[in-house]
Residue frames as qw, qx, qy, qz and C-alpha x, y, z in Angstrom:
[[0.673, -0.621, 0.253, -0.312, -137.49, -13.45, -119.61],
 [0.985, -0.025, 0.068, 0.154, -135.62, -16.53, -120.62],
 [0.586, 0.589, -0.183, 0.525, -132.71, -14.50, -121.98],
 [0.244, -0.783, 0.277, -0.501, -132.53, -12.56, -118.70],
 [0.880, -0.406, 0.203, -0.140, -132.41, -15.81, -116.73],
 [0.907, 0.247, -0.026, 0.340, -129.60, -17.19, -118.89],
 [0.297, 0.736, -0.216, 0.569, -127.70, -13.97, -118.47],
 [0.510, -0.705, 0.311, -0.382, -127.94, -14.05, -114.69],
 [0.968, -0.182, 0.161, 0.059, -126.83, -17.77, -114.67],
 [0.753, 0.448, -0.086, 0.474, -123.77, -16.98, -116.90],
 [0.009, -0.815, 0.233, -0.530, -122.87, -13.99, -114.81],
 [0.750, -0.560, 0.248, -0.247, -122.97, -16.16, -111.67],
 [0.965, 0.082, 0.103, 0.227, -120.91, -18.80, -113.26],
 [0.462, 0.720, -0.139, 0.499, -118.47, -16.14, -114.55],
 [0.254, -0.795, 0.328, -0.443, -117.93, -14.66, -111.05],
 [0.911, -0.343, 0.224, -0.058, -117.58, -18.14, -109.53],
 [0.902, 0.213, 0.073, 0.369, -114.90, -19.05, -112.04],
 [0.326, 0.782, -0.151, 0.510, -113.20, -15.61, -112.14],
 [0.489, -0.827, 0.155, -0.228, -112.73, -15.40, -108.40],
 [0.886, -0.275, 0.202, 0.315, -110.01, -18.08, -108.06],
 [0.647, 0.505, 0.130, 0.556, -108.15, -16.31, -110.91],
 [0.132, -0.928, 0.074, -0.341, -108.03, -13.16, -108.81],
 [0.701, -0.638, 0.315, 0.048, -106.02, -14.95, -106.12],
 [0.881, 0.135, 0.269, 0.365, -104.00, -16.74, -108.76],
 [0.412, 0.772, 0.075, 0.478, -103.09, -13.48, -110.45],
 [0.323, -0.885, 0.189, -0.277, -102.31, -11.67, -107.20],
 [0.835, -0.444, 0.289, 0.152, -100.22, -14.58, -105.86],
 [0.800, 0.325, 0.208, 0.459, -98.25, -14.51, -109.06],
 [0.170, 0.867, -0.074, 0.462, -97.57, -10.86, -108.87],
 [0.565, -0.770, 0.266, -0.126, -96.50, -11.25, -105.28],
 [0.919, -0.116, 0.261, 0.273, -94.16, -14.17, -106.21],
 [0.651, 0.473, 0.147, 0.575, -92.50, -12.03, -108.87],
 [0.428, -0.231, -0.215, 0.847, -92.10, -9.03, -106.60],
 [0.073, -0.366, -0.265, -0.889, -94.73, -6.74, -107.90],
 [0.172, -0.286, -0.778, 0.533, -96.13, -6.18, -104.46],
 [0.199, 0.276, 0.149, -0.928, -98.05, -2.98, -105.04],
 [0.507, 0.072, -0.519, -0.685, -100.03, -4.48, -107.97],
 [0.401, -0.139, -0.902, 0.073, -100.59, -7.63, -106.00],
 [0.005, 0.268, 0.605, -0.750, -102.13, -5.59, -103.21],
 [0.376, 0.211, -0.154, -0.889, -104.49, -3.91, -105.69],
 [0.528, 0.033, -0.757, -0.384, -105.61, -7.30, -107.02],
 [0.260, -0.174, -0.874, 0.371, -106.01, -8.88, -103.51],
 [0.154, 0.234, 0.414, -0.866, -108.30, -5.98, -102.55],
 [0.523, 0.106, -0.338, -0.775, -110.76, -6.96, -105.32],
 [0.271, -0.053, -0.961, 0.025, -111.26, -10.35, -103.75],
 [0.488, -0.472, -0.325, -0.659, -114.92, -10.75, -102.60],
 [0.777, -0.572, -0.260, 0.020, -113.95, -12.30, -99.32],
 [0.127, 0.840, -0.373, 0.373, -111.43, -9.90, -97.72],
 [0.664, -0.605, 0.392, -0.199, -110.89, -12.11, -94.63],
 [0.965, 0.057, 0.183, 0.182, -109.11, -14.68, -96.82],
 [0.657, 0.545, 0.018, 0.521, -106.56, -12.22, -98.14],
 [0.296, -0.946, 0.075, -0.110, -105.81, -9.86, -95.20],
 [0.743, -0.508, 0.333, 0.281, -102.69, -11.81, -94.35],
 [0.702, 0.281, 0.368, 0.541, -101.49, -11.76, -97.98],
 [0.154, 0.902, 0.109, 0.389, -102.03, -8.01, -98.13],
 [0.517, -0.831, 0.193, 0.070, -100.17, -7.61, -94.92],
 [0.774, -0.230, 0.377, 0.454, -97.16, -9.57, -96.24],
 [0.505, 0.612, 0.298, 0.531, -97.25, -7.50, -99.52],
 [0.125, -0.959, -0.003, -0.254, -97.23, -4.26, -97.54],
 [0.704, -0.619, 0.262, 0.229, -94.39, -5.63, -95.41],
 [0.777, 0.117, 0.338, 0.518, -92.36, -6.32, -98.52],
 [0.340, 0.699, 0.182, 0.602, -92.61, -2.70, -99.67],
 [0.351, 0.099, -0.403, 0.839, -91.79, -1.29, -96.25],
 [0.399, -0.441, -0.098, -0.798, -95.28, -0.11, -95.27],
 [0.260, -0.049, -0.896, 0.357, -95.34, -1.69, -91.80],
 [0.306, 0.076, 0.400, -0.861, -98.25, 0.44, -90.69],
 [0.716, 0.149, -0.254, -0.633, -100.58, -1.15, -93.24],
 [0.518, 0.145, -0.842, 0.043, -98.99, -4.50, -92.58],
 [0.003, -0.004, -0.757, 0.653, -99.89, -4.17, -88.88],
 [0.507, 0.161, 0.163, -0.831, -103.39, -3.10, -89.68],
 [0.727, 0.204, -0.447, -0.480, -104.03, -5.98, -92.08],
 [0.385, 0.109, -0.886, 0.236, -102.51, -8.55, -89.77],
 [0.228, 0.051, 0.594, -0.770, -104.93, -7.31, -87.03],
 [0.684, 0.214, -0.081, -0.692, -107.90, -7.67, -89.42],
 [0.622, 0.250, -0.714, -0.201, -106.65, -11.02, -90.45],
 [0.179, 0.057, -0.877, 0.442, -106.30, -12.41, -86.89],
 [0.439, 0.095, 0.378, -0.810, -109.74, -11.07, -86.01],
 [0.744, 0.267, -0.261, -0.554, -111.17, -13.00, -88.94],
 [0.841, 0.168, -0.514, 0.020, -109.07, -16.05, -88.26],
 [0.466, -0.755, 0.319, -0.335, -108.46, -16.20, -84.53],
 [0.894, -0.274, 0.356, 0.004, -107.14, -19.78, -84.59],
 [0.800, 0.560, -0.108, 0.187, -104.75, -19.40, -87.43],
 [0.720, -0.556, 0.098, 0.404, -101.29, -19.95, -85.77],
 [0.614, 0.163, 0.261, 0.727, -99.22, -18.84, -88.76],
 [0.010, 0.811, 0.233, 0.536, -101.05, -15.45, -88.86],
 [0.585, -0.809, -0.060, -0.022, -100.63, -15.09, -85.11],
 [0.785, -0.264, 0.157, 0.538, -96.85, -15.97, -85.41],
 [0.423, 0.467, 0.250, 0.735, -96.22, -13.48, -88.28],
 [0.190, -0.844, -0.188, -0.465, -98.18, -10.73, -86.50],
 [0.685, -0.703, -0.024, 0.191, -96.37, -11.27, -83.16],
 [0.723, -0.055, 0.151, 0.671, -93.01, -10.89, -84.82],
 [0.233, 0.571, 0.244, 0.748, -93.98, -7.74, -86.51],
 [0.427, -0.846, -0.193, -0.255, -95.53, -6.36, -83.27],
 [0.786, -0.431, -0.007, 0.443, -92.23, -7.22, -81.55],
 [0.566, 0.233, 0.211, 0.762, -90.24, -5.33, -84.20],
 [0.012, -0.635, -0.170, -0.753, -92.29, -2.15, -83.52],
 [0.100, 0.207, -0.590, 0.774, -91.94, -2.31, -79.76],
 [0.677, -0.273, -0.062, -0.680, -95.53, -3.45, -79.18],
 [0.197, 0.325, -0.898, 0.222, -94.20, -5.92, -76.68],
 [0.452, -0.002, 0.670, -0.589, -97.13, -6.62, -74.51],
 [0.773, 0.357, 0.021, -0.524, -99.31, -7.51, -77.49],
 [0.580, 0.479, -0.652, -0.094, -96.55, -9.65, -79.02],
 [0.067, -0.277, 0.879, -0.383, -95.97, -11.49, -75.65],
 [0.684, 0.129, 0.414, -0.587, -99.72, -12.38, -75.43],
 [0.798, 0.445, -0.212, -0.348, -99.71, -13.84, -78.90],
 [0.413, 0.480, -0.768, 0.100, -96.48, -15.83, -78.43],
 [0.273, -0.175, 0.801, -0.503, -97.73, -17.27, -75.12],
 [0.783, 0.244, 0.247, -0.516, -100.95, -18.37, -76.80],
 [0.711, 0.494, -0.472, -0.166, -98.92, -20.09, -79.53],
 [0.152, 0.384, -0.863, 0.293, -96.81, -21.84, -76.90],
 [0.582, -0.010, 0.583, -0.567, -100.02, -23.05, -75.18],
 [0.835, 0.399, -0.041, -0.377, -100.90, -24.60, -78.47],
 [0.902, 0.309, -0.208, 0.217, -97.47, -26.03, -79.37],
 [0.476, -0.839, 0.253, 0.076, -94.77, -25.92, -76.64],
 [0.808, -0.144, 0.421, 0.386, -92.40, -27.97, -78.76],
 [0.526, 0.770, 0.147, 0.330, -91.89, -25.20, -81.43],
 [0.631, -0.234, -0.101, 0.733, -88.34, -23.76, -80.83],
 [0.213, 0.356, 0.218, 0.884, -89.09, -20.56, -82.74],
 [0.390, -0.770, -0.366, -0.349, -91.97, -19.65, -80.48],
 [0.702, -0.584, -0.158, 0.376, -89.59, -19.84, -77.54],
 [0.540, 0.019, 0.127, 0.832, -86.92, -17.89, -79.40],
 [0.003, -0.601, -0.315, -0.734, -89.36, -15.09, -80.44],
 [0.543, -0.775, -0.307, -0.100, -90.68, -14.94, -76.94],
 [0.700, -0.333, -0.055, 0.630, -87.03, -14.56, -75.73],
 [0.344, 0.319, 0.182, 0.864, -86.57, -11.56, -77.97],
 [0.287, -0.744, -0.291, -0.528, -89.65, -9.83, -76.58],
 [0.693, -0.678, -0.219, 0.112, -88.59, -10.50, -73.04],
 [0.643, -0.085, 0.005, 0.761, -85.10, -9.29, -73.74],
 [0.090, 0.501, 0.202, 0.837, -86.53, -5.94, -75.09],
 [0.499, -0.749, -0.230, -0.370, -88.48, -5.75, -71.88],
 [0.127, 0.608, -0.628, 0.468, -85.23, -6.31, -69.90],
 [0.877, -0.314, 0.108, -0.348, -86.67, -9.44, -68.47],
 [0.190, -0.588, 0.786, -0.025, -84.06, -11.78, -67.09],
 [0.749, 0.118, 0.612, -0.226, -86.22, -14.70, -68.10],
 [0.584, 0.684, -0.262, -0.351, -85.29, -14.13, -71.78],
 [0.056, 0.544, -0.835, -0.057, -82.32, -16.41, -71.45],
 [0.506, 0.001, 0.812, -0.290, -84.55, -19.23, -70.31],
 [0.699, 0.561, 0.261, -0.359, -86.62, -18.90, -73.54],
 [0.371, 0.724, -0.547, -0.198, -83.43, -18.97, -75.65],
 [0.174, -0.364, 0.907, -0.122, -82.26, -22.00, -73.76],
 [0.678, 0.241, 0.609, -0.333, -85.68, -23.71, -74.35],
 [0.631, 0.685, -0.174, -0.321, -85.30, -23.02, -78.05],
 [0.161, 0.625, -0.764, -0.021, -81.82, -24.59, -77.97],
 [0.418, -0.188, 0.847, -0.271, -83.03, -27.65, -76.10],
 [0.721, 0.459, 0.384, -0.348, -85.68, -28.19, -78.75],
 [0.756, 0.630, 0.042, 0.172, -83.26, -27.59, -81.60],
 [0.679, -0.560, 0.155, 0.447, -79.60, -27.77, -80.89],
 [0.525, 0.237, 0.401, 0.712, -78.78, -26.36, -84.36],
 [0.021, 0.914, 0.400, 0.054, -80.78, -23.12, -83.67],
 [0.566, 0.262, -0.070, 0.779, -78.10, -20.59, -84.66],
 [0.126, -0.676, -0.024, -0.726, -79.96, -17.49, -83.34],
 [0.743, -0.638, -0.100, -0.176, -80.75, -19.04, -79.96],
 [0.846, -0.070, -0.137, 0.510, -77.09, -20.28, -79.74],
 [0.345, 0.497, -0.024, 0.796, -75.88, -16.68, -80.45],
 [0.402, -0.721, -0.078, -0.559, -78.13, -15.29, -77.72],
 [0.853, -0.516, -0.077, 0.029, -77.02, -17.76, -75.10],
 [0.776, 0.109, -0.076, 0.616, -73.35, -17.49, -76.03],
 [0.090, 0.654, -0.003, 0.751, -73.59, -13.63, -75.91],
 [0.590, -0.727, -0.047, -0.348, -75.17, -13.78, -72.38],
 [0.885, -0.350, -0.034, 0.306, -72.35, -16.01, -70.99],
 [0.583, 0.360, -0.034, 0.728, -69.80, -13.77, -72.71],
 [0.181, -0.766, -0.053, -0.615, -71.31, -10.67, -70.99],
 [0.741, -0.630, 0.087, -0.216, -71.05, -12.50, -67.71],
 [0.047, 0.700, -0.708, 0.076, -67.43, -13.55, -68.32],
 [0.779, -0.147, 0.595, -0.134, -68.34, -17.26, -68.35],
 [0.274, 0.617, -0.568, -0.470, -66.07, -17.90, -71.32],
 [0.153, -0.153, 0.971, 0.096, -65.97, -21.73, -71.11],
 [0.409, 0.433, 0.738, -0.317, -69.71, -21.94, -71.25],
 [0.388, 0.754, -0.070, -0.526, -69.96, -19.32, -74.02],
 [0.157, 0.523, -0.746, -0.380, -67.37, -21.29, -76.11],
 [0.335, 0.084, 0.935, -0.084, -69.20, -24.56, -75.45],
 [0.498, 0.647, 0.478, -0.324, -72.40, -23.19, -77.17],
 [0.271, 0.748, -0.379, -0.472, -70.38, -21.38, -79.90],
 [0.047, -0.369, 0.887, 0.274, -68.61, -24.64, -80.84],
 [0.428, 0.351, 0.818, -0.157, -71.98, -26.44, -80.95],
 [0.437, 0.761, 0.230, -0.421, -73.25, -23.85, -83.32],
 [0.140, 0.695, -0.571, -0.413, -70.12, -23.81, -85.46],
 [0.361, -0.103, 0.919, 0.116, -70.43, -27.60, -85.89],
 [0.470, 0.578, 0.662, -0.080, -73.79, -27.10, -87.57],
 [0.420, 0.880, 0.154, 0.157, -72.78, -23.90, -89.52],
 [0.746, -0.222, -0.002, 0.628, -69.02, -23.27, -89.56],
 [0.325, 0.307, 0.204, 0.871, -69.27, -19.95, -91.36],
 [0.259, -0.847, -0.462, -0.056, -71.67, -18.24, -88.87],
 [0.314, 0.595, -0.132, 0.728, -70.10, -14.80, -88.74],
 [0.461, -0.706, 0.070, -0.533, -71.81, -13.87, -85.45],
 [0.928, -0.371, -0.006, 0.024, -70.62, -16.94, -83.73],
 [0.761, 0.257, -0.113, 0.585, -67.05, -16.49, -85.06],
 [0.029, 0.677, -0.168, 0.716, -67.08, -12.85, -83.71],
 [0.722, -0.607, 0.021, -0.333, -68.37, -14.15, -80.38],
 [0.942, -0.145, -0.071, 0.294, -65.60, -16.72, -80.22],
 [0.496, 0.476, -0.136, 0.713, -62.97, -14.03, -81.06],
 [0.257, -0.696, 0.117, -0.660, -64.37, -11.78, -78.30],
 [0.875, -0.473, -0.078, -0.069, -64.36, -14.56, -75.70],
 [0.840, -0.006, -0.095, 0.535, -60.73, -15.10, -76.16],
 [0.209, 0.644, -0.018, 0.736, -60.10, -11.32, -76.40],
 [0.435, -0.714, 0.058, -0.545, -61.74, -10.58, -73.12],
 [0.913, -0.403, 0.034, 0.050, -60.11, -13.59, -71.51],
 [0.113, -0.866, 0.458, 0.163, -56.79, -12.12, -72.58],
 [0.720, -0.072, 0.621, 0.301, -55.87, -15.08, -74.85],
 [0.274, 0.755, -0.130, -0.581, -54.83, -12.86, -77.66],
 [0.059, -0.312, 0.835, 0.450, -53.14, -15.40, -79.93],
 [0.225, 0.365, 0.902, 0.047, -56.40, -17.44, -80.03],
 [0.246, 0.752, 0.375, -0.483, -58.49, -14.27, -80.44],
 [0.049, 0.603, -0.445, -0.660, -56.39, -13.22, -83.39],
 [0.137, -0.032, 0.928, 0.345, -57.08, -16.41, -85.21],
 [0.198, 0.582, 0.783, -0.095, -60.78, -15.88, -85.00],
 [0.162, 0.809, 0.061, -0.562, -60.71, -12.16, -85.95],
 [0.026, -0.390, 0.718, 0.576, -58.55, -13.34, -88.96],
 [0.213, 0.288, 0.927, 0.116, -61.29, -15.87, -89.76],
 [0.241, 0.758, 0.417, -0.440, -63.88, -13.02, -89.86],
 [0.121, 0.702, -0.327, -0.621, -61.77, -11.14, -92.34],
 [0.163, -0.119, 0.905, 0.375, -61.26, -14.27, -94.47],
 [0.194, 0.506, 0.840, -0.011, -65.06, -14.49, -94.69],
 [0.170, 0.567, 0.397, 0.701, -65.26, -10.92, -96.07],
 [0.358, -0.864, -0.343, 0.084, -65.92, -9.04, -92.78],
 [0.488, 0.171, -0.140, 0.844, -64.22, -5.76, -92.22],
 [0.256, -0.890, -0.299, -0.231, -64.88, -3.03, -89.66],
 [0.061, 0.770, -0.382, 0.507, -63.09, -0.55, -87.57],
 [0.750, -0.496, 0.302, -0.317, -63.88, -2.69, -84.47],
 [0.989, 0.059, 0.047, 0.128, -62.39, -5.95, -85.97],
 [0.636, 0.543, -0.215, 0.504, -59.14, -4.24, -87.20],
 [0.231, -0.775, 0.327, -0.489, -58.72, -2.37, -83.96],
 [0.819, -0.438, 0.309, -0.206, -59.03, -5.52, -81.86],
 [0.945, 0.222, 0.009, 0.241, -56.86, -7.58, -84.19],
 [0.347, 0.731, -0.310, 0.500, -54.14, -4.89, -84.05],
 [0.468, -0.651, 0.415, -0.430, -54.18, -5.04, -80.23],
 [0.973, -0.148, 0.173, -0.044, -53.90, -8.84, -80.33],
 [0.783, 0.483, -0.119, 0.374, -50.92, -8.71, -82.61],
 [0.067, 0.767, -0.351, 0.533, -49.27, -6.05, -80.40],
 [0.674, -0.567, 0.366, -0.300, -49.75, -8.10, -77.28],
 [0.962, 0.007, 0.214, 0.168, -47.90, -10.97, -79.10],
 [0.346, -0.679, 0.318, 0.564, -45.18, -8.49, -80.14],
 [0.512, 0.322, 0.609, 0.513, -46.04, -8.76, -83.85],
 [0.045, -0.616, -0.177, 0.766, -45.80, -5.05, -84.19],
 [0.018, 0.207, -0.565, -0.798, -45.62, -4.89, -87.99],
 [0.148, -0.379, -0.866, -0.292, -48.87, -6.85, -88.32],
 [0.140, -0.680, -0.560, 0.452, -50.43, -4.68, -85.61],
 [0.057, -0.471, 0.139, 0.870, -49.42, -1.63, -87.50],
 [0.053, -0.073, -0.774, -0.627, -50.90, -3.03, -90.71],
 [0.198, -0.588, -0.783, -0.048, -54.30, -3.67, -88.99],
 [0.160, -0.630, -0.315, 0.692, -54.15, -0.20, -87.29],
 [0.020, -0.234, 0.389, 0.891, -53.77, 1.47, -90.62],
 [0.166, -0.347, -0.823, -0.418, -56.94, -0.31, -91.84],
 [0.238, -0.645, -0.666, 0.289, -58.82, 0.74, -88.78],
 [0.150, -0.535, -0.053, 0.830, -57.80, 4.37, -89.38],
 [0.035, 0.130, 0.643, 0.753, -59.24, 4.21, -92.87],
 [0.221, -0.617, -0.745, -0.122, -62.65, 4.08, -91.18],
 [0.265, -0.942, -0.204, 0.019, -62.04, 7.03, -88.98],
 [0.643, 0.440, -0.162, 0.605, -58.81, 8.96, -89.90],
 [0.052, -0.656, 0.230, -0.717, -59.28, 11.49, -87.11],
 [0.833, -0.481, -0.258, -0.090, -59.57, 8.85, -84.24],
 [0.004, -0.835, 0.445, -0.323, -57.16, 10.34, -81.79],
 [0.713, -0.460, 0.514, -0.124, -56.81, 7.18, -79.72],
 [0.923, 0.273, 0.244, 0.118, -56.03, 5.08, -82.71],
 [0.439, 0.830, -0.179, 0.293, -53.57, 7.62, -83.96],
 [0.327, -0.762, 0.495, -0.259, -51.84, 7.66, -80.66],
 [0.879, -0.168, 0.444, -0.044, -51.65, 3.86, -80.40],
 [0.812, 0.543, 0.073, 0.202, -50.27, 3.77, -83.99],
 [0.144, 0.862, -0.389, 0.292, -47.52, 6.18, -83.02],
 [0.627, -0.535, 0.539, -0.173, -46.67, 3.85, -80.05],
 [0.934, 0.161, 0.317, 0.028, -46.46, 0.89, -82.46],
 [0.589, 0.754, -0.131, 0.260, -44.16, 2.70, -84.75],
 [0.189, -0.811, 0.489, -0.259, -41.92, 3.57, -81.83],
 [0.855, -0.275, 0.428, -0.101, -41.75, -0.09, -80.94],
 [0.882, 0.311, 0.232, 0.266, -40.18, -0.97, -84.34],
 [0.517, -0.395, 0.165, 0.741, -37.88, 1.98, -84.20],
 [0.266, 0.519, 0.478, 0.657, -39.68, 3.98, -86.89],
 [0.229, -0.502, -0.398, 0.733, -39.48, 7.25, -85.02],
 [0.065, 0.020, -0.334, -0.940, -40.38, 9.38, -88.00],
 [0.412, -0.358, -0.666, -0.509, -43.87, 7.68, -88.27],
 [0.428, -0.457, -0.671, 0.398, -44.10, 7.60, -84.49],
 [0.134, -0.302, -0.151, 0.932, -43.68, 11.35, -84.27],
 [0.208, -0.116, -0.488, -0.839, -46.16, 11.86, -87.15],
 [0.453, -0.416, -0.739, -0.276, -48.97, 9.87, -85.62],
 [0.412, -0.492, -0.565, 0.519, -48.55, 10.99, -82.07],
 [0.062, -0.154, 0.026, 0.986, -48.33, 14.66, -83.22],
 [0.342, -0.253, -0.544, -0.723, -51.62, 14.25, -85.18],
 [0.481, -0.499, -0.721, 0.001, -53.29, 12.66, -82.13],
 [0.325, -0.399, -0.405, 0.756, -52.18, 15.40, -79.76],
 [0.067, -0.023, -0.205, -0.976, -53.63, 18.10, -82.08],
 [0.455, -0.350, -0.600, -0.558, -56.96, 16.42, -81.71],
 [0.513, -0.379, -0.702, 0.316, -56.96, 15.87, -78.03],
 [0.172, -0.664, -0.012, -0.727, -58.58, 18.29, -75.65],
 [0.790, -0.592, -0.159, -0.013, -57.69, 16.65, -72.17],
 [0.332, -0.836, 0.429, 0.084, -54.60, 17.02, -70.03],
 [0.887, 0.444, -0.121, 0.035, -51.81, 15.66, -72.17],
 [0.248, -0.821, 0.514, -0.008, -48.73, 15.57, -70.02],
 [0.742, -0.182, 0.637, 0.099, -48.13, 11.86, -70.51],
 [0.734, 0.581, 0.336, 0.102, -48.78, 12.10, -74.31],
 [0.283, 0.929, -0.216, 0.104, -46.46, 15.04, -74.83],
 [0.519, -0.612, 0.596, 0.012, -43.83, 13.18, -72.71],
 [0.807, 0.146, 0.549, 0.161, -44.11, 10.24, -74.96],
 [0.563, 0.808, 0.074, 0.154, -43.63, 12.58, -77.99],
 [0.137, -0.898, 0.417, -0.041, -40.54, 14.01, -76.21],
 [0.695, -0.333, 0.627, 0.113, -39.03, 10.56, -75.72],
 [0.762, 0.498, 0.386, 0.153, -39.55, 10.01, -79.46],
 [0.282, 0.942, -0.132, 0.130, -37.77, 13.20, -80.29],
 [0.451, -0.727, 0.517, 0.020, -35.00, 12.20, -77.97],
 [0.844, 0.036, 0.520, 0.127, -34.64, 8.92, -79.76],
 [0.654, 0.646, 0.247, 0.305, -33.96, 10.91, -82.87],
 [0.508, -0.198, -0.088, 0.834, -31.52, 13.39, -81.10],
 [0.009, -0.639, -0.352, -0.684, -34.12, 16.10, -81.66],
 [0.374, -0.314, -0.599, 0.635, -33.47, 17.63, -78.28],
 [0.089, 0.046, 0.075, -0.992, -34.76, 21.13, -79.03],
 [0.540, -0.222, -0.480, -0.655, -38.13, 19.72, -80.26],
 [0.572, -0.279, -0.748, 0.188, -38.15, 17.35, -77.22],
 [0.218, -0.181, -0.443, 0.850, -37.73, 20.32, -74.81],
 [0.308, -0.073, -0.210, -0.925, -40.56, 22.13, -76.55],
 [0.628, -0.239, -0.652, -0.352, -42.78, 19.14, -76.14],
 [0.515, -0.273, -0.695, 0.421, -41.90, 18.72, -72.55],
 [0.003, -0.036, -0.217, 0.976, -42.69, 22.34, -71.81],
 [0.530, -0.196, -0.369, -0.738, -46.12, 21.78, -73.17],
 [0.654, -0.240, -0.716, 0.043, -46.43, 18.65, -70.99],
 [0.321, -0.130, -0.541, 0.767, -45.31, 20.69, -67.93],
 [0.259, -0.065, 0.004, -0.964, -48.00, 23.34, -68.67],
 [0.635, -0.240, -0.578, -0.452, -50.60, 20.59, -68.92],
 [0.816, -0.514, -0.261, -0.025, -49.59, 19.27, -65.52],
 [0.141, 0.792, -0.437, 0.401, -46.96, 21.25, -63.55],
 [0.622, -0.536, 0.477, -0.314, -46.96, 18.79, -60.62],
 [0.980, 0.189, -0.046, 0.032, -45.88, 15.75, -62.76],
 [0.484, -0.717, 0.452, 0.217, -42.34, 15.02, -61.38],
 [0.775, 0.081, 0.530, 0.334, -41.56, 12.65, -64.17],
 [0.476, 0.783, 0.287, 0.281, -42.11, 15.25, -66.77],
 [0.168, -0.965, 0.202, -0.018, -40.00, 17.76, -64.93],
 [0.663, -0.475, 0.532, 0.227, -37.26, 15.14, -64.65],
 [0.715, 0.422, 0.459, 0.317, -37.54, 14.23, -68.28],
 [0.205, 0.971, -0.010, 0.122, -36.88, 18.03, -69.00],
 [0.381, -0.812, 0.434, 0.085, -33.70, 17.89, -66.97],
 [0.762, -0.051, 0.584, 0.275, -32.47, 14.72, -68.75],
 [0.598, 0.658, 0.362, 0.279, -33.11, 16.28, -72.13],
 [0.041, 0.982, -0.169, 0.067, -31.43, 19.58, -71.30],
 [0.633, -0.575, 0.480, 0.194, -28.51, 17.54, -70.04],
 [0.712, 0.246, 0.558, 0.347, -28.20, 16.06, -73.51],
 [0.374, 0.847, 0.304, 0.225, -28.92, 19.31, -75.30],
 [0.137, -0.976, 0.168, 0.024, -26.66, 21.78, -73.48],
 [0.751, 0.444, -0.318, 0.371, -22.95, 21.80, -74.31],
 [0.009, 0.644, -0.415, 0.642, -21.99, 23.91, -71.30],
 [0.486, -0.129, -0.808, 0.308, -21.27, 21.90, -68.10],
 [0.041, 0.071, 0.451, -0.889, -22.47, 24.79, -65.84],
 [0.562, -0.018, -0.175, -0.808, -25.83, 24.88, -67.63],
 [0.650, -0.082, -0.744, -0.127, -26.13, 21.08, -67.10],
 [0.317, -0.087, -0.704, 0.629, -25.29, 21.47, -63.38],
 [0.242, -0.025, 0.176, -0.954, -27.73, 24.33, -62.96],
 [0.658, -0.121, -0.433, -0.604, -30.79, 22.29, -64.33],
 [0.656, -0.184, -0.721, 0.129, -30.14, 19.41, -61.91],
 [0.201, -0.109, -0.552, 0.802, -29.58, 21.84, -58.90],
 [0.387, -0.075, -0.086, -0.915, -32.83, 23.74, -59.92],
 [0.674, -0.179, -0.608, -0.379, -34.67, 20.45, -60.04],
 [0.515, -0.144, -0.726, 0.432, -33.42, 19.46, -56.57],
 [0.010, 0.042, 0.336, -0.941, -34.45, 22.81, -55.14],
 [0.523, -0.075, -0.262, -0.807, -37.92, 22.55, -56.73],
 [0.887, -0.185, -0.284, -0.313, -38.44, 18.91, -55.77],
 [0.098, -0.659, 0.677, -0.313, -36.29, 18.28, -52.67],
 [0.566, -0.175, 0.766, -0.250, -37.97, 14.93, -51.96],
 [0.697, 0.428, -0.308, -0.486, -38.19, 13.62, -55.57],
 [0.946, -0.064, 0.314, -0.051, -38.00, 9.93, -56.33],
 [0.776, 0.571, -0.073, 0.259, -35.10, 10.60, -58.67],
 [0.307, -0.916, 0.257, -0.012, -32.72, 11.95, -55.99],
 [0.800, -0.326, 0.429, 0.264, -30.25, 9.20, -56.24],
 [0.680, 0.436, 0.357, 0.469, -29.73, 9.66, -59.97],
 [0.125, 0.951, 0.042, 0.280, -29.70, 13.42, -59.75],
 [0.520, -0.782, 0.326, 0.106, -26.95, 13.32, -56.93],
 [0.808, -0.085, 0.457, 0.363, -24.95, 10.88, -58.97],
 [0.547, 0.655, 0.327, 0.405, -25.19, 12.92, -62.12],
 [0.092, -0.985, 0.071, -0.124, -24.28, 16.18, -60.32],
 [0.670, -0.580, 0.380, 0.264, -21.19, 14.48, -58.89],
 [0.748, 0.254, 0.439, 0.429, -20.22, 13.24, -62.41],
 [0.354, 0.832, 0.186, 0.386, -20.57, 16.72, -63.96],
 [0.297, -0.933, 0.199, -0.036, -18.62, 18.52, -61.14],
 [0.751, -0.347, 0.455, 0.330, -15.83, 15.93, -61.48],
 [0.644, 0.511, 0.400, 0.405, -15.85, 16.49, -65.21],
 [0.110, 0.965, 0.044, 0.233, -15.63, 20.22, -64.74],
 [0.542, -0.760, 0.327, 0.147, -12.79, 19.84, -62.22],
 [0.795, 0.024, 0.461, 0.392, -10.90, 17.54, -64.66],
 [0.477, 0.695, 0.306, 0.443, -11.25, 20.26, -67.37],
 [0.426, -0.130, -0.187, 0.876, -9.93, 22.91, -64.93],
 [0.078, -0.634, -0.399, -0.658, -13.04, 25.06, -65.30]]
């Protein structure tokens, strides 16, 4: 009997001493990233209510949000006054569009501590997802409590940008950048403020800053290309346009713009190449685009190719007088025979008697007829 009693006492002592080591081992496994094994050990704990939140975090770490949500729910029911559990659970609920539940928890937290900027920020995110216009007030509350709160600043600056209140947006952005000068999101917002405010030189500086910090995207290079073009820095615009096309080589808009940029620097060969590629990809009325290609052909004295392009443009939109007039001008350069030149102008006048180019047409007909007379034809 005495031996049995001693055995029971030793077993009780062993369990009492062993239990803390379960948490210690599991916490160590979690700290070193062995989350699945940590979960297994946590589940052997004799008081599950003490480890539900730890299990939830471990499940979250391996991407099993369903189990994380379940364990946070169990943890909060076991520890209803634990603010940290409530906060972590609210953020996860928000991430999974369980917005009403998340809102309730965050408002409970604010009732406990209205001075916590992150509670206001997280509530702002929930309200934003609910398309509630009061979201911006929550972000501003977070900023008022912590003027270095980068995420809140981004939200406020973005809201002012969307509403074209550029000065206010830039004010918040500059405040954020003073605290963290390499905040990519704020730098991008600063570039966009200047871009949409049509201050392209300033916008270019901030898009360049993004690139210096290792950022690269089709969007950044497209916008920087446009900024350079607006400042007549066409070679730099072309360089950025080429990078943008690496992301989407079949982007018909970017191909067409690239062709226009090459035309600006007199590189008609590349202008022809890019615009031709763009036109092959387009499936909308293309009279203006084919007319542009014809102008580029004319610049290279490729009048036959220009006429072919104009004919396509006319087929796209037969009522476009400019395209019809461009055809007349091109044939004037292409035809050697004066009578053929005269005929195209007379045909144009007959087809468009009230055309806006009438003064030029009449002047050119007079010149051609005088030239014919002088030659005795």
